[in-house]
N, CA and C of each residue as an Amber inpcrd file, in Angstrom:
protein
   624
-107.3980000-143.3570000 112.0420000-107.7210000-144.7510000 112.3270000
-106.9560000-145.1840000 113.5720000-107.6800000-145.6970000 114.5730000
-107.0480000-146.0400000 115.8470000-106.9790000-147.5440000 116.0810000
-107.3000000-148.3620000 115.0770000-107.2610000-149.8070000 115.2510000
-105.8420000-150.2850000 115.5230000-105.7390000-151.4270000 116.2170000
-104.4160000-151.9810000 116.5240000-103.6750000-152.3150000 115.2340000
-102.3870000-152.0460000 115.2470000-101.5170000-152.3000000 114.1030000
-100.5540000-153.4110000 114.4870000-100.6630000-154.5420000 113.7900000
 -99.8350000-155.7140000 114.0960000 -98.9600000-156.0200000 112.8860000
 -97.7070000-156.2450000 113.1420000 -96.7080000-156.4650000 112.0890000
 -96.1500000-157.8760000 112.2220000 -96.3040000-158.6840000 111.1780000
 -95.7870000-160.0560000 111.1400000 -94.5280000-160.0520000 110.2790000
 -93.4360000-160.5630000 110.8310000 -92.1740000-160.4250000 110.1220000
 -91.1540000-161.4490000 110.5780000 -90.0180000-161.4110000 109.9360000
 -88.7960000-162.0830000 110.3610000 -87.6720000-161.1120000 110.0150000
 -86.7150000-160.9120000 110.8940000 -85.6840000-159.8970000 110.6310000
 -84.7810000-160.2100000 109.4610000 -84.8350000-161.4310000 108.9570000
 -84.0200000-161.8050000 107.8010000 -84.9050000-161.9800000 106.5730000
 -85.7740000-161.0200000 106.3660000 -86.7500000-161.1390000 105.2720000
 -87.0720000-159.7540000 104.7160000 -87.9800000-159.7410000 103.7230000
 -88.4720000-158.4770000 103.1860000 -89.2620000-157.6900000 104.2070000
 -89.4960000-158.3080000 105.3520000 -90.1400000-157.5800000 106.4390000
 -89.3650000-156.3420000 106.8450000 -88.0780000-156.3140000 106.5390000
 -87.2810000-155.1360000 106.8660000 -87.7800000-153.8980000 106.1100000
 -88.3360000-154.1120000 104.9230000 -88.9070000-152.9890000 104.1690000
 -90.1140000-152.4330000 104.9150000 -91.0100000-153.3290000 105.3210000
 -92.2130000-152.9020000 106.0290000 -91.8630000-152.2690000 107.3700000
 -90.8430000-152.7820000 108.0380000 -90.4130000-152.1960000 109.3080000
 -90.0000000-150.7350000 109.0960000 -89.2230000-150.4920000 108.0640000
 -88.8120000-149.1170000 107.7750000 -90.0390000-148.2370000 107.5580000
 -91.0010000-148.7450000 106.7890000 -92.2010000-147.9630000 106.5280000
 -92.9660000-147.6900000 107.8220000 -93.0900000-148.6770000 108.6790000
 -93.7830000-148.4860000 109.9480000 -93.0840000-147.4350000 110.8100000
 -91.7690000-147.4470000 110.7800000 -91.0320000-146.4400000 111.5480000
 -91.2140000-145.0510000 110.9460000 -91.3270000-144.9500000 109.6290000
 -91.6090000-143.6700000 109.0040000 -92.9960000-143.1650000 109.4150000
 -93.9650000-144.0710000 109.4750000 -95.3240000-143.7000000 109.8660000
 -95.3510000-143.1960000 111.3060000 -94.5780000-143.8530000 112.1750000
 -94.4440000-143.3930000 113.5470000 -95.6240000-143.6700000 114.4530000
 -96.4530000-144.6400000 114.1160000 -97.5800000-145.0100000 114.9650000
 -97.2370000-146.2820000 115.7370000 -97.8090000-146.4740000 116.9290000
 -97.5180000-147.6920000 117.6990000 -97.9340000-148.9420000 116.9180000
 -97.0980000-149.9670000 116.9950000 -97.4420000-151.2380000 116.3610000
 -96.8520000-152.3750000 117.1810000 -97.4880000-153.5190000 117.0770000
 -97.0130000-154.7140000 117.7770000 -96.3710000-155.6540000 116.7680000
 -95.2240000-156.1970000 117.1170000 -94.5030000-157.0820000 116.1980000
 -94.6790000-158.5360000 116.5970000 -95.0080000-159.3570000 115.6250000
 -95.0440000-160.8060000 115.7990000 -93.9300000-161.3830000 114.9210000
 -92.8780000-161.9010000 115.5450000 -91.7590000-162.4700000 114.7920000
 -92.0430000-163.9470000 114.5340000 -92.0020000-164.3380000 113.2740000
 -92.2850000-165.7070000 112.8680000 -91.0270000-166.3620000 112.3250000
 -90.9810000-167.6840000 112.4400000 -89.8250000-168.4420000 111.9740000
 -90.1480000-169.1230000 110.6480000 -89.1540000-169.1760000 109.7780000
 -89.3100000-169.8470000 108.4990000 -89.5730000-171.3370000 108.7160000
 -90.5760000-171.8510000 108.0140000 -90.8330000-173.2950000 108.0300000
 -91.6190000-173.8020000 109.2250000 -91.7910000-172.9810000 110.2640000
 -92.5450000-173.4310000 111.4490000 -93.7350000-172.5050000 111.6760000
 -93.5620000-171.4830000 112.5050000 -94.6950000-170.5920000 112.7980000
 -95.1810000-169.8450000 111.5570000 -94.2990000-169.6580000 110.5740000
 -94.7140000-168.9830000 109.3540000 -95.6570000-169.8550000 108.5200000
 -95.5910000-171.1730000 108.7450000 -96.4420000-172.1110000 108.0030000
 -97.5450000-172.7000000 108.8770000 -97.6690000-172.2080000 110.0960000
 -98.6920000-172.7200000 111.0110000-100.0670000-172.2030000 110.6040000
-101.0930000-172.9500000 110.9940000-102.4640000-172.6120000 110.6010000
-102.8430000-171.2030000 111.0440000-102.3900000-170.7890000 112.2140000
-102.7560000-169.4630000 112.7250000-102.2770000-168.3570000 111.7840000
-101.0500000-168.5010000 111.2900000-100.5580000-167.4590000 110.3930000
-101.0690000-167.6420000 108.9700000-101.3000000-168.8720000 108.5450000
-101.8460000-169.0890000 107.2090000-103.2290000-168.4620000 107.0650000
-103.9200000-168.2570000 108.1860000-105.1970000-167.5510000 108.1430000
-104.9840000-166.0630000 107.8480000-103.7940000-165.5670000 108.1420000
-103.4330000-164.1820000 107.8260000-102.9270000-164.0990000 106.3910000
-101.9630000-164.9740000 106.0600000-101.3960000-165.0050000 104.7090000
-101.2790000-166.4560000 104.2440000-102.1740000-166.9060000 103.3800000
-102.1380000-168.2860000 102.9000000-100.8260000-168.6720000 102.2180000
-100.0310000-167.6860000 101.7990000 -98.7290000-167.9820000 101.2150000
 -97.7140000-168.4300000 102.2610000 -97.9970000-168.1570000 103.5180000
 -97.0630000-168.5300000 104.5720000 -95.7530000-167.7680000 104.4810000
 -95.8360000-166.5000000 104.0720000 -94.6470000-165.6710000 103.9220000
 -94.8650000-164.3450000 104.6540000 -93.7660000-163.6980000 104.9630000
 -93.8160000-162.3740000 105.5630000 -93.1780000-161.3790000 104.5910000
 -93.5290000-160.0880000 104.7520000 -94.2760000-159.4720000 105.8430000
 -95.7820000-159.4600000 105.5990000 -96.4760000-159.1730000 106.6870000
 -97.9090000-158.8930000 106.6300000 -98.2090000-157.8780000 107.7190000
 -99.2620000-157.1180000 107.5070000 -99.7210000-156.1520000 108.4940000
-101.2150000-156.3460000 108.6910000-101.6290000-156.3540000 109.9450000
-103.0640000-156.3530000 110.2530000-103.3840000-155.0430000 110.9550000
-104.2720000-154.2820000 110.3490000-104.6710000-152.9840000 110.8800000
-106.1560000-153.0540000 111.1670000-106.5030000-153.2740000 112.4370000
-107.8910000-153.5600000 112.7670000-108.2950000-154.8600000 112.1050000
-109.2760000-154.8180000 111.2270000-109.7250000-156.0140000 110.5140000
-109.1140000-156.1310000 109.1200000-108.2950000-155.1780000 108.7540000
-107.7010000-155.1600000 107.4100000-106.3430000-155.8440000 107.4300000
-106.1490000-156.7940000 106.5330000-104.8720000-157.4930000 106.4000000
-104.2550000-157.1310000 105.0630000-102.9830000-156.7720000 105.0920000
-102.2600000-156.4380000 103.8640000-100.9700000-157.2400000 103.8430000
-100.6890000-157.8970000 102.7230000 -99.4290000-158.6040000 102.5190000
 -98.7040000-157.9590000 101.3410000 -97.4910000-158.4010000 101.0840000
 -96.6150000-157.9000000 100.0280000 -96.0600000-156.5300000 100.4370000
 -94.7400000-156.4260000 100.4450000 -94.0790000-155.2440000 100.9910000
 -94.5020000-153.9560000 100.2960000 -94.6000000-153.9640000  98.9720000
 -95.0050000-152.7490000  98.2640000 -96.4280000-152.3480000  98.6330000
 -97.3220000-153.3200000  98.7260000 -98.7090000-153.0310000  99.0850000
 -98.7900000-152.4920000 100.5080000 -97.9660000-153.0310000 101.4010000
 -97.9530000-152.5370000 102.7780000 -97.5080000-151.0770000 102.8220000
 -96.4690000-150.7640000 102.0650000 -95.9940000-149.3760000 102.0150000
 -97.0910000-148.4500000 101.5010000 -97.7380000-148.8320000 100.4150000
 -98.7940000-148.0050000  99.8360000 -99.9770000-147.8780000 100.7880000
-100.3550000-148.9840000 101.4260000-101.4990000-148.9630000 102.3370000
-101.2420000-148.0430000 103.5250000-100.0850000-148.1880000 104.1550000
 -99.7940000-147.3880000 105.3440000 -99.7410000-145.9010000 105.0230000
 -99.2060000-145.5640000 103.8640000 -99.1700000-144.1520000 103.4700000
-100.5830000-143.5940000 103.3370000-101.5080000-144.3810000 102.7990000
-102.8870000-143.9230000 102.6340000-103.6720000-143.9810000 103.9410000
-103.3570000-144.9620000 104.7890000-104.0700000-145.0960000 106.0620000
-103.7280000-143.9640000 107.0220000-102.5350000-143.4030000 106.8550000
-102.0960000-142.3180000 107.7430000-101.6670000-141.1200000 106.8880000
-102.6270000-140.4660000 106.2360000-102.2890000-139.3910000 105.2920000
-101.5850000-138.2080000 105.9470000-101.7650000-138.0460000 107.2560000
-101.1190000-136.9300000 107.9370000 -99.5930000-137.0430000 107.9310000
 -99.0730000-138.2460000 107.6500000 -97.6220000-138.4260000 107.5750000
 -97.0480000-137.8720000 106.2700000 -97.9010000-137.6140000 105.2990000
 -97.5020000-137.0760000 103.9910000 -96.4640000-137.9740000 103.3100000
 -96.6820000-139.2810000 103.4110000 -95.7830000-140.2500000 102.7870000
 -96.2760000-140.7070000 101.4200000 -97.3100000-140.0540000 100.9270000
 -97.7860000-140.3070000  99.5610000 -98.3690000-139.0170000  99.0190000
 -98.1460000-138.7280000  97.7390000 -98.8200000-137.5750000  97.1390000
-100.3310000-137.7940000  97.2180000-101.1010000-136.7850000  97.5710000
-102.5480000-136.9730000  97.7060000-103.2180000-137.2410000  96.3720000
-104.3890000-137.8900000  96.3810000-105.1310000-138.0950000  95.1340000
-105.3280000-136.7730000  94.4040000-105.1230000-136.8270000  93.1010000
-105.2410000-135.6290000  92.2930000-103.9270000-134.9080000  92.0670000
-102.9400000-135.2000000  92.8870000-101.6130000-134.6050000  92.7130000
-100.9340000-135.2900000  91.5260000-100.3730000-134.5330000  90.5820000
 -99.6960000-135.1530000  89.4400000 -98.5660000-136.1010000  89.8370000
 -97.9960000-135.9010000  91.0280000 -96.9020000-136.7670000  91.4680000
 -97.3900000-138.1400000  91.9200000 -98.7110000-138.2910000  92.0250000
 -99.2600000-139.6120000  92.3740000 -98.8980000-140.6300000  91.2990000
 -98.7810000-140.1820000  90.0560000 -98.4340000-141.0890000  88.9570000
 -97.0550000-141.6860000  89.1110000 -95.9810000-140.8610000  89.1780000
 -94.6470000-141.4400000  89.3570000 -94.4930000-142.1850000  90.6730000
 -95.2220000-141.7650000  91.6860000 -95.1960000-142.4800000  92.9730000
 -95.6220000-143.9240000  92.7920000 -96.7720000-144.1440000  92.1670000
 -97.2260000-145.5180000  91.9090000 -96.3380000-146.2040000  90.8750000
 -95.9900000-145.4650000  89.8500000 -95.2300000-146.0630000  88.7440000
 -93.9560000-146.7320000  89.2370000 -93.1540000-145.9980000  89.9880000
 -91.8450000-146.5400000  90.3420000 -91.9000000-147.4930000  91.5240000
 -92.8640000-147.3210000  92.4190000 -93.0000000-148.3070000  93.4910000
 -93.2950000-149.6880000  92.9070000 -94.2350000-149.7330000  91.9750000
 -94.6260000-151.0320000  91.4320000 -93.6940000-151.5040000  90.3200000
 -92.9410000-150.5990000  89.7370000 -91.8540000-151.0190000  88.8540000
 -90.8310000-151.8200000  89.6590000 -90.5040000-151.3400000  90.8510000
 -89.5410000-152.0540000  91.7040000 -90.1090000-153.3720000  92.1990000
 -91.4260000-153.4160000  92.3980000 -92.0460000-154.6370000  92.9080000
 -92.2040000-155.7190000  91.8460000 -92.2350000-155.3170000  90.5740000
 -92.4700000-156.3000000  89.5120000 -91.2660000-156.4420000  88.5900000
 -91.0590000-155.5820000  87.5890000 -89.9290000-155.8000000  86.6810000
 -88.5820000-155.8780000  87.3810000 -88.3110000-154.9660000  88.3280000
 -86.9970000-154.9780000  88.9780000 -86.7660000-156.2540000  89.7660000
 -87.7060000-156.6000000  90.6380000 -87.4900000-157.7930000  91.4640000
 -87.4310000-159.0550000  90.6080000 -88.2790000-159.1560000  89.6030000
 -88.2590000-160.3380000  88.7370000 -86.9380000-160.4480000  87.9890000
 -86.4620000-159.3310000  87.4670000 -85.2110000-159.3520000  86.7070000
 -84.0370000-159.7410000  87.5910000 -83.9600000-159.1620000  88.7820000
 -82.8330000-159.4570000  89.6670000 -82.9140000-160.8850000  90.2070000
 -84.1240000-161.3620000  90.4780000 -84.2730000-162.7420000  90.9590000
 -83.8290000-163.7320000  89.8870000 -84.2600000-163.5210000  88.6470000
 -83.8470000-164.4170000  87.5630000 -82.3440000-164.3520000  87.3440000
 -81.7830000-163.1600000  87.4330000 -80.3390000-163.0230000  87.2720000
 -79.5950000-163.7990000  88.3560000 -80.0690000-163.6940000  89.5980000
 -79.4360000-164.3950000  90.7130000 -79.5450000-165.9110000  90.5450000
 -80.6490000-166.3770000  89.9790000 -80.8640000-167.8100000  89.7740000
 -80.2320000-168.3330000  88.4850000 -79.6340000-167.4480000  87.7180000
 -79.0000000-167.8610000  86.4720000 -79.9740000-168.1090000  85.3480000
 -81.1710000-167.5210000  85.4560000 -82.1770000-167.6760000  84.4080000
 -81.9500000-166.6070000  83.3490000 -81.6890000-167.0300000  82.1290000
 -81.4710000-166.0940000  81.0360000 -82.6100000-166.1930000  80.0310000
 -83.2230000-165.0740000  79.7740000 -84.3240000-165.0390000  78.8090000
 -83.7290000-164.8470000  77.4140000 -83.9850000-165.7650000  76.4880000
 -83.4710000-165.5830000  75.1230000 -83.9590000-164.2660000  74.5250000
 -83.1220000-163.6030000  73.7570000 -83.5220000-162.3090000  73.1770000
 -84.8550000-162.3500000  72.4460000 -85.1520000-163.4470000  71.7650000
 -86.4080000-163.4980000  71.0100000 -87.6150000-163.8240000  71.8830000
 -87.3900000-163.9790000  73.2040000 -88.4970000-164.2500000  74.1260000
 -88.6860000-163.1260000  75.1440000 -87.9490000-162.0470000  74.9890000
 -88.0110000-160.9770000  75.9900000 -89.3810000-160.3130000  76.0620000
 -90.1210000-160.3450000  74.9710000 -91.4630000-159.7730000  75.0040000
 -92.4030000-160.5770000  75.8980000 -92.0280000-161.8060000  76.2300000
 -92.8750000-162.6700000  77.0450000 -92.7200000-162.4080000  78.5360000
 -91.6730000-161.6870000  78.9400000 -91.4760000-161.3870000  80.3550000
 -91.6700000-159.8860000  80.5780000 -92.1430000-159.5370000  81.7330000
 -92.4920000-158.1490000  81.9880000 -91.3280000-157.1930000  82.0020000
 -90.1250000-157.7150000  82.2370000 -88.9930000-156.8040000  82.3690000
 -88.1190000-156.7060000  81.1280000 -88.3480000-157.5230000  80.1340000
 -87.5420000-157.4760000  78.9090000 -86.1580000-158.0270000  79.1460000
 -85.2430000-157.1790000  79.6100000 -83.8900000-157.6240000  79.9500000
 -83.4350000-156.8850000  81.1990000 -82.4240000-157.4330000  81.8620000
 -81.8870000-156.7810000  83.0550000 -81.3750000-155.3800000  82.7060000
 -80.7220000-155.2490000  81.5790000 -80.2090000-153.9460000  81.1830000
 -81.3420000-152.9330000  80.9850000 -82.4410000-153.3620000  80.3970000
 -83.5990000-152.4770000  80.2350000 -84.0780000-151.9680000  81.5970000
 -84.1520000-152.8970000  82.5470000 -84.6540000-152.5560000  83.8800000
 -83.7140000-151.5820000  84.5760000 -82.4190000-151.8410000  84.5190000
 -81.4640000-150.9760000  85.2040000 -81.4230000-149.5840000  84.5780000
 -81.5650000-149.5150000  83.2670000 -81.5920000-148.2200000  82.6030000
 -82.8130000-147.4180000  83.0350000 -83.9600000-148.0790000  83.1210000
 -85.1790000-147.4010000  83.5650000 -85.0610000-146.9620000  85.0190000
 -84.4890000-147.8180000  85.8590000 -84.3320000-147.4790000  87.2700000
 -83.3670000-146.3150000  87.4470000 -82.3090000-146.3140000  86.6620000
 -81.3550000-145.2110000  86.7130000 -82.0480000-143.8930000  86.3430000
 -82.8920000-143.9450000  85.3470000 -83.6800000-142.7640000  84.9700000
 -84.5480000-142.3130000  86.1370000 -85.2070000-143.2590000  86.8020000
 -86.1460000-142.9250000  87.8760000 -85.4780000-142.1820000  89.0170000
 -84.2740000-142.6200000  89.4050000 -83.6220000-142.0130000  90.5710000
 -82.8210000-140.7750000  90.2100000 -82.7960000-140.4130000  88.9390000
 -81.9960000-139.2710000  88.4960000 -82.8260000-138.0410000  88.1580000
 -84.1440000-138.1560000  88.1770000 -85.0000000-137.0580000  87.7320000
 -85.2290000-135.9960000  88.7970000 -85.1550000-136.3790000  90.0600000
 -85.4010000-135.4500000  91.1590000 -84.7670000-136.0320000  92.4180000
 -84.8740000-135.3040000  93.5050000 -84.2400000-135.7710000  94.7490000
 -84.8070000-137.1050000  95.2010000 -86.1140000-137.2520000  95.0690000
 -86.7890000-138.4980000  95.4490000 -87.5690000-139.0350000  94.2540000
 -88.1340000-140.2240000  94.4130000 -88.8340000-140.8710000  93.3070000
 -90.0040000-140.0370000  92.8000000 -90.7360000-139.4310000  93.7210000
 -91.9070000-138.6390000  93.3320000 -91.6510000-137.1730000  93.6650000
 -90.6960000-136.5850000  93.0110000 -90.4260000-135.1710000  93.2010000
 -89.4470000-134.8830000  94.3240000 -89.6730000-133.8070000  95.0440000
 -88.7280000-133.3670000  96.0620000 -89.1650000-133.6780000  97.4800000
 -90.1530000-134.5560000  97.6130000 -90.5910000-134.9980000  98.9460000
 -90.4240000-136.5100000  99.0640000 -89.8270000-136.9410000 100.1490000
 -89.6840000-138.3690000 100.4300000 -91.0620000-138.9980000 100.5620000
 -91.2090000-140.2270000 100.0450000 -92.5000000-140.9130000 100.1040000
 -92.3040000-142.4030000 100.3450000 -93.4310000-143.0860000 100.4930000
 -93.4040000-144.5400000 100.6790000 -92.7380000-145.2390000  99.5060000
 -92.8270000-144.6460000  98.3250000 -92.1640000-145.2450000  97.1630000
 -90.6540000-145.2820000  97.3480000 -90.1130000-144.2910000  98.0360000
 -88.6690000-144.2930000  98.2950000 -88.2870000-145.3920000  99.2770000
 -89.1720000-145.6890000 100.2260000 -88.9060000-146.8050000 101.1320000
 -88.7420000-148.0930000 100.3350000 -89.6850000-148.3340000  99.4230000
 -89.6470000-149.6000000  98.6850000 -88.5400000-149.6280000  97.6440000
 -88.4720000-148.6060000  96.8070000 -87.4410000-148.5720000  95.7670000
 -86.0570000-148.5210000  96.4060000 -85.9200000-147.6880000  97.4300000
 -84.6310000-147.5690000  98.0960000 -84.1740000-148.8720000  98.7300000
 -85.1030000-149.5950000  99.3310000 -84.7490000-150.8930000  99.9210000
 -84.2320000-151.8550000  98.8690000 -84.8960000-151.8960000  97.7160000
 -84.4580000-152.7820000  96.6410000 -83.0570000-152.4070000  96.1630000
 -82.8110000-151.1090000  96.0410000 -81.5000000-150.6580000  95.5840000
 -80.4350000-150.9240000  96.6440000 -80.7340000-150.5960000  97.8910000
 -79.7640000-150.8100000  98.9550000 -79.3920000-152.2600000  99.1180000
 -80.3840000-153.1370000  99.1530000 -80.1050000-154.5720000  99.2710000
 -79.3650000-155.0910000  98.0550000 -79.8160000-154.6640000  96.8880000
 -79.1920000-155.1500000  95.6630000 -77.7130000-154.8270000  95.6100000
 -77.3470000-153.6040000  95.9830000 -75.9340000-153.2360000  95.9690000
 -75.1690000-153.9470000  97.0790000 -75.8060000-154.1360000  98.2410000
 -75.1430000-154.8140000  99.3500000 -74.8100000-156.2630000  99.0160000
 -75.7520000-156.9480000  98.3660000 -75.5790000-158.3710000  98.0810000
 -75.0440000-158.6440000  96.6760000 -74.7440000-157.5910000  95.9480000
 -74.1240000-157.7740000  94.6400000 -75.0620000-158.1970000  93.5430000
 -76.3640000-158.0390000  93.7310000 -77.3130000-158.4060000  92.6830000
 -77.6830000-157.2110000  91.8180000 -77.2830000-156.0180000  92.2500000
 -77.5840000-154.7960000  91.5100000 -76.2790000-154.0560000  91.2420000
 -76.0660000-153.7210000  90.0000000 -74.8600000-153.0090000  89.6000000
 -74.7560000-151.6710000  90.3390000 -73.5760000-151.3780000  90.8550000
 -73.3680000-150.1440000  91.6180000 -73.1180000-148.9550000  90.6840000
 -74.1730000-148.5110000  90.0410000 -74.0650000-147.3250000  89.2140000
 -74.0650000-146.0810000  90.1050000 -73.3500000-145.0370000  89.7180000
 -73.3140000-143.8200000  90.5390000 -74.6940000-143.2920000  90.9050000
 -75.6340000-143.3400000  89.9720000 -76.9770000-142.8230000  90.2630000
 -77.6350000-143.5970000  91.3940000 -77.4160000-144.9150000  91.4330000
 -77.9880000-145.7290000  92.5060000 -77.3130000-145.4030000  93.8350000
 -76.0010000-145.2800000  93.8170000 -75.2720000-144.9920000  95.0510000
 -75.6600000-143.6330000  95.6120000 -75.7860000-142.6300000  94.7500000
 -76.1540000-141.2940000  95.2130000 -77.5740000-141.2740000  95.7810000
 -78.4830000-141.9670000  95.1160000 -79.8660000-142.0370000  95.6080000
 -79.9160000-142.7190000  96.9700000 -79.2270000-143.8450000  97.0930000
 -79.2350000-144.5820000  98.3550000 -78.6330000-143.7390000  99.4760000
 -77.5820000-143.0100000  99.1950000 -76.9730000-142.1490000 100.2040000
 -77.9490000-141.0700000 100.6760000 -78.8280000-140.6210000  99.8100000
 -79.7920000-139.5760000 100.1840000 -80.8330000-140.0740000 101.1730000
 -81.1190000-141.3670000 101.1620000 -82.2300000-141.8440000 101.9960000
 -81.8290000-142.8370000 103.0800000 -80.6620000-143.4360000 103.0040000
 -80.3070000-144.5420000 103.8940000 -80.1680000-144.1280000 105.3500000
 -79.8450000-142.8640000 105.5990000 -79.6060000-142.4250000 106.9750000
 -80.7550000-141.6220000 107.5620000 -81.9240000-141.7780000 106.9970000
 -83.0970000-141.1860000 107.6350000 -83.2830000-141.8050000 109.0180000
 -83.7150000-141.0300000 110.0130000 -83.8730000-141.5860000 111.3660000
 -84.7260000-142.8490000 111.4130000 -85.8140000-142.8780000 110.6480000
 -86.6780000-144.0660000 110.6560000 -85.9640000-145.2700000 110.0680000
 -85.1530000-145.0490000 109.0270000 -84.4050000-146.1560000 108.4260000
 -83.3890000-146.7090000 109.4130000 -82.7360000-145.8370000 110.1300000
 -81.7490000-146.2800000 111.1270000 -82.4280000-147.0460000 112.2480000
 -83.5440000-146.5120000 112.7560000 -84.2690000-147.2100000 113.8220000
 -84.6910000-148.5960000 113.3660000 -85.2370000-148.6850000 112.1570000
 -85.7080000-149.9760000 111.6450000 -84.5660000-150.9760000 111.5570000
 -83.4240000-150.5480000 111.0420000 -82.2680000-151.4520000 110.9470000
 -81.8180000-151.9100000 112.3260000 -81.7890000-150.9910000 113.2690000
 -81.3390000-151.3480000 114.6180000 -82.2720000-152.3670000 115.2630000
 -83.5740000-152.1830000 115.0780000 -84.5390000-153.1310000 115.6470000
 -84.3480000-154.5120000 115.0370000 -84.2840000-154.5820000 113.7150000
 -84.1650000-155.8870000 113.0610000 -82.7940000-156.5200000 113.2920000
 -81.7540000-155.7060000 113.3170000 -80.4250000-156.2630000 113.5780000
 -80.3520000-156.8470000 114.9820000 -81.0290000-156.2330000 115.9420000
 -81.0410000-156.7560000 117.3080000 -81.8060000-158.0710000 117.3950000
 -82.8330000-158.2240000 116.5730000 -83.6140000-159.4640000 116.5660000
 -82.9100000-160.5860000 115.8240000 -82.1490000-160.2460000 114.8060000
 -81.5950000-161.2610000 113.9030000 -80.7080000-162.2990000 114.5750000
 -79.7550000-161.9560000 115.4360000 -78.8590000-162.9900000 115.9840000
 -79.5940000-164.0650000 116.7450000 -80.6280000-163.6520000 117.5180000
 -81.3410000-164.6230000 118.3440000 -82.3290000-165.4400000 117.5340000
 -82.6580000-164.9870000 116.3110000 -83.7160000-165.6410000 115.5410000
 -83.2540000-166.0990000 114.1840000 -81.9330000-166.1560000 113.9890000
 -81.4210000-166.5710000 112.6860000 -81.4280000-168.0910000 112.5680000
């Protein structure tokens, strides 16, 4: 696919996840940096994402929002990068499983914990994550089964899950269990991850 790839982001946002994924893909892309509360809520961008949030990617006529969806889309749009197990591969299951586990139960649990929202024990069946401890135990299992989330090959799921773990430990919202630290150390210094951080860190001071 040779359509133009446009990336809408802010360096102080979840756009950093999508940036890492774009650097892993290694295809040319154009970045549109948006500001919170102004250009992010302007009519031009609301036509891209009615939520008025970043990140978003426009690939030709296709628009994708939500960081996990962007990671999954880019891996499938550029299969030659081998950033996703191919259809029919048994590893496609854990690849999807843990990417979307991080996007739903993990993020919801950590967000509620940060906001001081406590789910009563008798209401845990009403929320997708049950309890924070349940989520962390499952995540610990996920990163301990093999070198990467989906076997022994790095994938887009590692970009998303790894970002959640790295940020969580950095900001103190995720318990620093040895399994999390070891997993993060395995992926944090990939060349694409370093490039992505350098790009966003350079943008952040002028746009904070």
